[in-house]
Residue, then its C-alpha position, 0 to 999 in steps of 0.5 A: m419325621s412326618v408324611y403328608l398324604v396330600g390330595a392333588g385334586p383332578g389336575d388343575a393347580d387352581l383346584l388344590t386346597l390352600r393347605a395342600a399348596a402350603v404343604l407342597a411349598r415346604a416339602d423336602v421330597v415329593v412322591h407322586d402318582r402318574l396322573v398328578g398334573e404338571d402345573v401341580l408339580a410345578l409348585v414343588p420347591t426347586g430343591a426338593r426331590r421328586l419321585d414318580v411312583g405312578k402305576l401304569p395300566g396293565g400293572g406296570g410301575d412300583s408295587q404298593h408294598a414298595i411304595n409303602d417301604l419307600l415312604i417309611e425310608l424317606a420319613l427317616e431321612h427327611e423332615t417333611v415328606v409329601r405323598l402326592k396323589g391325584g384326586d383324594p388320597f382316600v378315594f381309590g388312592r390307597g391312602g388308607e393302606e399307606a397311612a396304616a403302613l406308616e403308622a405301624a412303622g411309627v411315622e406320623v401321618h397327616v392327611v390333606p383331602g383333595i377333590s376326587s375326580a369322581f365328583a370333579a370330572p362330572l362337575l366340569a362337564g356340567i353334570p350334577v351327580t345328584h339332581r332332584g327329579a333325576s338322581r337321588g344318590v350316587c355310587v362311585i366304583t372302580a372297574v379295576a378290582e384286586s387280583g384280576v377279579e372283575v367287578d359285577f355291575e349288574p347289581l348297580a343298575a338302579p335308574e334313580i342312582t347315578l353311577v360314576v365309574l373310575m378306571g372303566v374305559a377298557r371295560r366299557a363294553s362289559i360294563a354296558a352289557q352288565l348294566r343292560r342285563g341288570g335292567l337299565a334301558a338302552d337309552t340311559a344317558v352316558a357321559v365319558v369325561e376324558r382328562a378332566a380339568s386339563r386343557d385337553q378335557r373332552v366330554t362325550r355324551a351317548r346312550l348306554d347301548a353306544l358306550a362300547a363303541l365310543d372312541v375314548a381313552s384313559p384317563a377318563v370317568i364314566v357317568v351313567g344315569p339321567v344326569a349324564a344328559l345335563e350340561l349345567g354351569l358349563s362356564l366352569a368347564v375347560g377343554t372341548l365338549v364333544g357330543a355323540a348321538 
């Protein structure tokens, strides 16, 4: 009676860890999120059940409480249950909440780390989130808070720190305005990486004062700081790169 909390990485099956692929290969049932890549799901054994519990923008999809209960129920019925999450289970994936609920119910939990989109998306766009002379640290934050409370971005306006924002596309105008009020210059570099690690990956580069007007859509990662202007190691990247003045 075990549940494996597995990080699926940013989307491409080639970016799965070896352990993640091995656990998937022997899964009896896989409970997955909406953003898990199709090529990753293709690794699920033919006879295994696949259950999509992905949350939708705006609050649609299964509640976290319902997902916790489902995992406990499945653990009582199957030998190997895989909870497959995009990125890393413990980086804005609510993996900690699920692990706590499972352990409280007496279910054995194993965590398999994954590559978080917070770092994979910038990397695939040629952006090092830390870079000597441009960034001495990185802050990863979600723009979506619990209970509808908006995240305050003003205190995060630090020119020497790279800001990586997850789930921030819908709030990009507010984010830009708050960071400007916090002291970031209008010409601070910004990059938006859409659909990272997929064939449709697109990177849009701009200034902070142009972020609100960018034609971008979720899923995407927003990078703010001098490093967002860099385009290093692009032989690693996939998809189309789009520049914005």
